[in-house]
C-alpha positions in Angstrom: -5.4 -51.9 -40.9 -6.1 -49.5 -38.0 -3.4 -48.0 -35.9 -5.4 -48.6 -32.7 -7.0 -51.9 -31.8 -10.6 -52.1 -30.8 -9.7 -51.5 -27.1 -7.6 -48.5 -28.2 -4.3 -49.9 -27.1 -1.3 -49.4 -29.4 0.5 -52.3 -31.0 4.1 -52.7 -29.7 5.8 -51.3 -32.8 3.7 -48.2 -32.8 4.3 -47.5 -29.1 8.0 -47.7 -29.8 7.8 -45.3 -32.6 5.9 -42.7 -30.5 8.5 -42.9 -27.7 11.4 -42.6 -30.1 9.9 -39.3 -31.4 10.1 -37.9 -27.9 6.4 -37.7 -27.3 5.8 -36.9 -23.7 3.0 -36.7 -21.3 1.4 -33.6 -19.8 3.5 -33.6 -16.7 6.9 -34.4 -18.2 9.7 -32.0 -19.0 12.3 -32.1 -21.8 11.1 -28.7 -22.9 7.8 -30.0 -24.3 4.5 -29.5 -22.6 6.2 -29.2 -19.3 5.6 -26.3 -16.9 7.7 -23.9 -19.0 4.8 -21.5 -19.3 4.9 -20.9 -15.5 8.5 -20.0 -15.6 8.1 -17.8 -18.7 5.2 -15.9 -17.1 7.2 -15.4 -13.9 10.2 -14.1 -15.9 7.8 -11.8 -17.8 6.3 -10.4 -14.6 9.8 -9.7 -13.1 11.0 -8.1 -16.3 7.9 -6.0 -16.6 8.2 -4.8 -13.0 11.9 -3.9 -13.4 11.7 -2.1 -16.7 8.7 -0.1 -15.6 10.4 0.7 -12.3 13.3 2.1 -14.4 11.0 3.9 -16.7 9.0 5.6 -14.0 12.1 6.6 -12.0 13.7 8.0 -15.1 10.5 9.9 -15.9 10.5 11.2 -12.3 14.1 12.6 -12.4 13.4 14.1 -15.8 10.4 16.0 -14.4 11.9 16.7 -11.0 15.7 17.0 -11.4 17.8 17.2 -8.3 17.0 16.0 -4.7 13.4 15.1 -4.0 11.6 17.8 -2.1 8.2 18.2 -0.3 6.3 19.0 -3.5 7.7 15.9 -5.3 7.0 13.4 -2.5 3.6 12.3 -3.9 5.3 11.5 -7.2 7.9 9.4 -5.3 5.0 7.4 -3.9 3.4 7.2 -7.3 6.7 6.0 -8.9 7.0 3.3 -6.3 3.3 2.2 -6.8 3.3 2.3 -10.6 5.3 -0.9 -11.2 2.8 -2.9 -9.1 -0.1 -1.2 -10.8 1.5 -1.9 -14.2 1.8 -5.6 -13.5 -1.8 -5.7 -12.3 -3.1 -4.0 -15.4 -1.1 -6.3 -17.7 -2.7 -9.3 -16.0 -6.1 -7.6 -16.3 -5.8 -7.1 -20.1 -4.5 -10.6 -20.6 -0.8 -9.9 -21.4 0.2 -13.0 -19.4 -2.1 -15.4 -21.3 -0.2 -18.3 -22.7 -1.7 -17.8 -26.2 -0.1 -14.4 -26.8 3.5 -15.6 -26.2 5.9 -16.4 -29.1 4.3 -14.9 -32.2 1.9 -12.4 -33.5 1.2 -8.8 -32.5 -1.4 -9.4 -29.9 1.1 -9.5 -27.0 2.4 -6.0 -28.0 -1.2 -4.8 -28.5 -2.1 -5.8 -25.0 1.0 -4.1 -23.5 -0.1 -0.9 -25.4 -3.6 -1.3 -24.0 -2.2 -1.6 -20.5 -0.3 1.6 -20.9 -3.4 3.4 -22.3 -5.7 2.0 -19.5 -3.2 3.1 -16.8 -2.8 6.7 -18.2 -6.6 7.0 -18.5 -7.1 5.7 -15.0 -4.7 8.1 -13.5 -6.2 11.0 -15.4 -9.8 10.1 -14.4 -8.8 9.4 -10.8 -7.0 12.7 -10.5 -10.0 14.5 -11.9 -12.5 12.7 -9.7 -10.4 13.2 -6.5 -9.5 16.8 -7.5 -5.8 16.0 -7.3 -3.2 18.1 -9.1 -1.0 15.7 -11.1 1.8 17.1 -13.1 1.1 16.4 -16.8 4.8 16.4 -17.6 5.3 13.5 -15.3 2.4 11.5 -16.7 3.3 12.0 -20.3 7.0 11.3 -19.7 7.0 8.3 -17.2 4.2 6.1 -18.6 5.0 6.3 -22.3 8.7 5.7 -21.4 7.7 2.7 -19.3 5.5 1.4 -22.1 8.3 1.6 -24.7 10.8 -0.1 -22.3 8.3 -2.9 -21.8 7.8 -3.3 -25.5 11.6 -3.8 -25.8 11.5 -6.2 -22.8 8.8 -8.3 -24.4 10.6 -8.4 -27.7 13.8 -9.6 -26.1 11.9 -12.3 -24.1 10.3 -13.4 -27.4 13.6 -13.7 -29.2 14.9 -15.8 -26.2 11.8 -18.1 -26.5 12.4 -18.5 -30.3 16.0 -19.5 -29.6 14.8 -22.1 -27.1 12.2 -23.5 -29.5 14.9 -23.7 -32.3 16.7 -26.1 -29.9 13.5 -28.1 -29.4 12.5 -26.7 -26.0 9.4 -24.9 -24.8 7.3 -26.8 -27.3 3.7 -28.1 -27.2 3.2 -31.6 -28.7 0.5 -31.8 -31.3 -1.6 -34.3 -33.2 -2.6 -33.2 -36.7 -6.0 -34.3 -38.1 -6.5 -34.0 -41.9 -5.8 -35.3 -45.3 -2.3 -36.4 -46.2 -1.1 -33.5 -48.5 -2.3 -30.8 -46.1 -1.0 -32.6 -43.1 2.4 -33.1 -44.7 2.7 -29.4 -45.6 1.8 -28.4 -42.0 4.4 -30.8 -40.6 7.1 -29.4 -42.9 6.1 -25.8 -42.2 6.2 -26.3 -38.4 9.7 -27.8 -38.8 10.9 -24.9 -40.9 9.4 -22.4 -38.4 9.9 -23.9 -34.9 9.1 -20.5 -33.3 5.4 -21.4 -33.6 6.1 -23.8 -30.7 4.2 -26.9 -32.0 5.9 -30.3 -32.3 3.8 -32.8 -34.3 4.1 -36.2 -32.8 1.3 -38.0 -34.6 -1.1 -37.7 -37.6 -4.7 -38.9 -38.0 -5.8 -39.6 -41.6 -9.3 -40.3 -42.9 -8.5 -43.9 -43.8 -6.4 -44.6 -40.7 -2.8 -45.9 -40.9 -1.4 -48.5 -43.1 1.3 -50.8 -41.8 4.2 -48.6 -40.4 2.8 -45.6 -42.3 4.5 -42.3 -41.6 4.2 -38.8 -42.9 7.6 -37.1 -43.2 8.8 -39.2 -40.2 5.7 -38.6 -38.1 3.7 -41.8 -37.4 0.1 -42.1 -38.6 -1.7 -43.6 -35.5 -5.4 -43.5 -36.3 -8.3 -42.2 -38.3 -10.4 -39.2 -37.5 -12.7 -41.0 -35.1 -9.7 -42.1 -33.1 -8.1 -38.6 -32.7 -8.9 -38.4 -29.0 -7.4 -41.9 -28.4 -4.2 -40.8 -30.2 -4.0 -37.7 -28.0 -4.1 -39.9 -24.9 -1.6 -42.3 -26.4 0.9 -39.6 -27.2 0.2 -37.2 -24.4 -0.2 -34.4 -26.9 -1.6 -31.0 -25.6 -2.8 -29.6 -28.9 -5.0 -31.0 -31.8 -4.7 -29.2 -35.1 -7.7 -30.0 -37.4 -7.1 -29.1 -41.0 -9.9 -28.3 -43.5 -11.6 -31.5 -44.7 -15.2 -32.4 -45.4 -15.2 -35.3 -42.9 -14.6 -33.0 -40.0 -17.9 -31.1 -40.1 -19.5 -29.1 -37.3 -20.9 -32.2 -35.6 -17.6 -34.1 -35.7 -15.7 -31.0 -34.4 -18.2 -30.5 -31.6 -17.8 -34.1 -30.5 -14.0 -33.9 -30.6 -14.0 -30.7 -28.6 -16.2 -32.4 -25.9 -13.7 -35.3 -25.7 -10.7 -33.0 -25.4 -12.3 -30.7 -22.9 -11.8 -32.9 -19.9 -8.1 -33.2 -20.5 -7.6 -29.5 -21.2 -6.2 -30.2 -24.7 -6.2 -27.2 -27.0 -8.2 -27.5 -30.2 -7.1 -25.5 -33.3 -9.1 -25.5 -36.5 -7.5 -24.3 -39.8 -10.0 -22.9 -42.3 -9.5 -23.6 -46.0 -7.5 -20.4 -46.5 -3.9 -20.1 -47.4 -1.8 -17.3 -46.0 -4.7 -15.0 -45.0 -3.8 -13.2 -41.8 -6.0 -12.0 -38.9 -6.7 -8.4 -40.0 -8.6 -9.7 -43.0 -10.6 -12.3 -41.2 -13.6 -11.8 -38.9 -16.2 -14.2 -37.6 -19.8 -13.0 -37.8 -22.9 -15.0 -36.7 -25.4 -15.4 -39.5 -28.6 -17.4 -38.9 -26.9 -19.0 -35.9 -23.8 -20.0 -37.8 -20.4 -18.5 -37.2 -19.4 -17.5 -40.7 -15.8 -16.6 -41.5 -15.7 -13.3 -43.5 -12.6 -12.6 -45.6 -12.0 -8.9 -46.6 -10.3 -8.1 -49.9 -6.6 -7.2 -49.6 -5.7 -3.4 -49.7 -4.2 -3.0 -53.1 -5.3 0.6 -53.5 -6.9 3.5 -51.6 -5.9 5.8 -48.8 -3.6 3.4 -47.0 -1.6 2.6 -50.2 -1.2 6.4 -50.8 0.1 6.8 -47.2 2.5 3.8 -47.8 3.9 5.5 -50.9 4.3 8.8 -49.0 6.0 7.0 -46.1 8.3 5.1 -48.5 9.5 8.2 -50.3 9.9 10.3 -47.1 12.0 7.5 -45.5 14.0 6.9 -48.7 14.9 10.6 -48.9 16.0 10.7 -45.3 18.1 7.5 -45.7 19.7 8.9 -48.8 20.8 12.0 -47.0 22.1 10.0 -44.0 23.8 7.3 -46.2 25.3 9.6 -48.8 28.9 9.5 -47.2 28.7 5.7 -47.0 27.6 5.4 -50.6 30.4 7.7 -51.8 32.9 5.5 -49.9 31.4 2.3 -51.4 31.5 3.8 -54.9 35.2 4.6 -54.4 36.0 1.1 -53.2 34.1 -0.5 -56.1 35.8 1.7 -58.7 39.2 1.3 -57.2 39.2 -2.5 -56.8 37.8 -3.8 -60.1 37.4 -2.7 -63.7 34.0 -1.6 -64.9 31.2 0.9 -63.9 30.4 1.6 -60.2 26.7 1.0 -60.6 24.9 -2.1 -62.0 21.7 -1.4 -63.9 19.2 -4.1 -64.8 15.7 -4.2 -66.1 13.2 -5.5 -63.6 9.4 -5.9 -63.6 7.3 -3.8 -61.2 3.7 -3.2 -60.3 1.2 -4.3 -63.0 4.0 -5.7 -65.2 5.6 -2.3 -65.9 9.4 -2.5 -66.4 11.9 -0.2 -64.8 15.7 0.0 -64.3 16.9 -1.1 -60.9 20.2 0.4 -59.5 22.8 -1.4 -57.4 26.4 -1.1 -56.7 28.3 -3.5 -59.0 29.4 -6.6 -57.1 30.5 -8.8 -60.0 33.2 -8.5 -62.7 32.3 -6.4 -65.7 31.7 -9.4 -68.0 29.5 -11.2 -65.5 26.5 -11.6 -67.9 28.7 -13.0 -70.6 30.1 -15.7 -68.2 26.6 -16.7 -66.9 25.8 -19.4 -69.6 28.9 -21.4 -68.5 27.6 -21.6 -64.9 25.1 -24.0 -63.4 22.5 -22.6 -61.0 22.2 -24.2 -57.6 18.7 -22.8 -57.1 15.5 -24.5 -57.8 12.6 -23.0 -59.8 13.3 -19.8 -61.8 16.0 -18.3 -59.5 19.6 -18.3 -60.7 21.9 -18.4 -57.7 25.2 -20.0 -56.8 26.5 -20.1 -53.3 30.2 -19.4 -54.4 29.7 -17.5 -57.6 33.2 -17.0 -59.2 32.0 -13.7 -60.8 31.7 -11.9 -57.5 34.5 -9.6 -56.5 36.0 -9.5 -53.0 34.5 -6.1 -52.3 31.2 -7.3 -53.9 31.1 -10.3 -51.6 31.3 -8.1 -48.5 28.7 -5.7 -49.9 26.3 -8.6 -50.6 26.7 -10.0 -47.1 25.4 -6.8 -45.5 23.1 -5.8 -48.5 25.0 -2.6 -48.9 25.0 -3.1 -52.7 21.2 -2.4 -52.6 21.5 1.1 -51.1 21.1 2.8 -54.6 17.7 1.2 -54.8 16.6 4.1 -52.5 16.6 6.1 -55.8 14.1 3.6 -57.2 11.9 4.1 -54.1 12.2 7.8 -54.4 11.1 7.6 -58.1 8.1 5.4 -57.2 9.3 2.3 -59.0 9.8 0.4 -55.8 8.7 0.3 -52.1 10.8 -0.1 -49.0 9.0 -3.3 -48.3 7.4 -5.6 -51.0 8.0 -8.8 -53.1 11.3 -9.4 -54.7 11.6 -7.5 -58.0 11.6 -10.2 -60.7 13.5 -10.3 -64.1 11.4 -10.1 -67.3 12.4 -13.7 -68.3 11.2 -14.9 -64.9 7.9 -13.1 -65.3 7.4 -14.7 -68.7 7.6 -18.1 -67.0 5.4 -17.2 -64.1 2.3 -19.5 -63.5 -1.0 -17.5 -63.3 -1.0 -17.6 -59.5 2.5 -16.3 -59.2 1.7 -13.2 -61.3 -0.3 -12.1 -58.2 3.1 -10.8 -57.0 2.9 -8.0 -59.6 -0.2 -6.5 -57.9 2.0 -4.3 -55.7 5.4 -2.6 -56.1 8.5 -4.7 -55.5 10.5 -3.9 -52.4 14.1 -3.4 -51.2 13.3 -5.8 -48.4 10.4 -8.2 -47.6 9.3 -11.4 -45.9 11.8 -13.2 -48.2 14.6 -11.0 -46.9 14.0 -11.7 -43.2 13.1 -15.4 -43.6 16.3 -16.7 -45.2 17.3 -14.5 -48.1 19.2 -16.6 -50.7 18.8 -19.7 -48.6 15.1 -19.9 -49.5 13.8 -22.2 -52.2 11.8 -20.8 -55.1 8.6 -22.2 -53.7 9.2 -20.6 -50.3 10.1 -17.2 -51.9 6.9 -17.2 -53.9 4.8 -18.3 -50.8 6.2 -15.4 -48.8 5.8 -12.9 -51.5 2.1 -13.9 -52.0 1.6 -13.8 -48.2 2.8 -10.2 -48.2 0.6 -9.2 -51.1 -2.5 -10.7 -49.4 -1.9 -9.4 -45.9 -0.1 -6.1 -46.3 -0.4 -3.5 -43.4 1.8 -0.6 -42.4 2.4 -2.4 -39.1 3.7 -5.4 -41.1 6.0 -3.1 -43.0 7.5 -1.6 -39.9 8.0 -5.1 -38.4 9.8 -6.3 -41.5 12.0 -3.2 -41.6 12.9 -3.8 -37.9 13.7 -7.5 -38.7 15.7 -6.5 -41.8 18.1 -4.5 -39.7 18.9 -7.6 -37.5 19.1 -9.9 -40.5 21.5 -7.6 -42.4 23.7 -7.0 -39.4 24.1 -10.8 -38.9 24.7 -11.3 -42.7 22.6 -14.4 -42.7 21.7 -16.1 -46.0 23.4 -13.7 -48.3 25.5 -14.8 -51.3 
């Protein structure tokens, strides 16, 4: 039975279900598909202008301390003009495009591009017009303004994520694909609302059965009726998942239908957790072929990562030494047993090593383990209120201070600062073949699992995040994870 009658009008029951889900039309508010992007862009423009004004003025006073004099007046004018030029260059490089807001590194890349373009333009302009421009001012004011704008955009993005977590600033979407893939996408978008997509309907190849739903989302049509479902729900995005029925001809026809209503079309290739840097589209014989590069598991960049890890670990050990001594004293004074906990873990290529932590449990913790029942799924043993954890250990775990000795493992080369979670030998023996892919790189002190929920994650989600890291590692990703780890640890979220 089709979800849409021959004249494409919904049956009464279906219309009620769509409305109850909060599907709204293009012009409505409620935080979905309303004109939130206009307000967000306006806020970004004002913030960009203000922070760059602050940056250029600070750069001016660093270069020309004291009261402005005759020789510095051209730089006063330049400092006043730069915020306007900055906003104009940001618009030119596309830093206010709706598609860059909310996630990914493209927004920051465009801000950096704007800074580079402005510095180059001033340098070329000064040379062409034979003007003397103080290099100290240029290399102080503009880089400082760019860094401040990075911080501004980051704070704006975090505010957008908080709004989306409350169901606002979303784009309604219709998913077109087979049931298993559609269900997984619906679940992932609910787990990660910062993507900004709210699925209001699904189209399956066979069309809907009576009152059929997919994880609470109504199935309202088949593939041929996708455009009618879009009009019915007022959705602003169509996400087409990989399926043989939606070939090039079907996609082109759907794109033509969506074009007149300015509905965004997204097509997901049959690739799982492969990020942008590994993907490129190259035309071959008139066809846009998707090329997937191999992940960087060795070579120069991996050598640089190892050097970076050990250098940072050495610096952190030097800085954290007094804190580690204080923690060692607290652990030794408040409970019986050794200060450090040593455990065999499995590292790169299946090699075992001894991991170091501050002891957070009673001395006989391993002997008491068989009497406890794990609350975790899969291979992970975890209990939210583990009776073996000491009071000091609970506090150390909340802020991940018990893991500071792992900097020694990083210094020895057994671990990285960022990587998959280091598994136990008994876990590795039970790994399916696909999960063993985690052992292709060194385990890390932190990783995507740490900044995406820590102990609150299921086994399946932990594995998915570890494999995503292995397949898409870059140094920029490492730096981003380290930055996010600081915020996660300070909040103490998901640790037990």
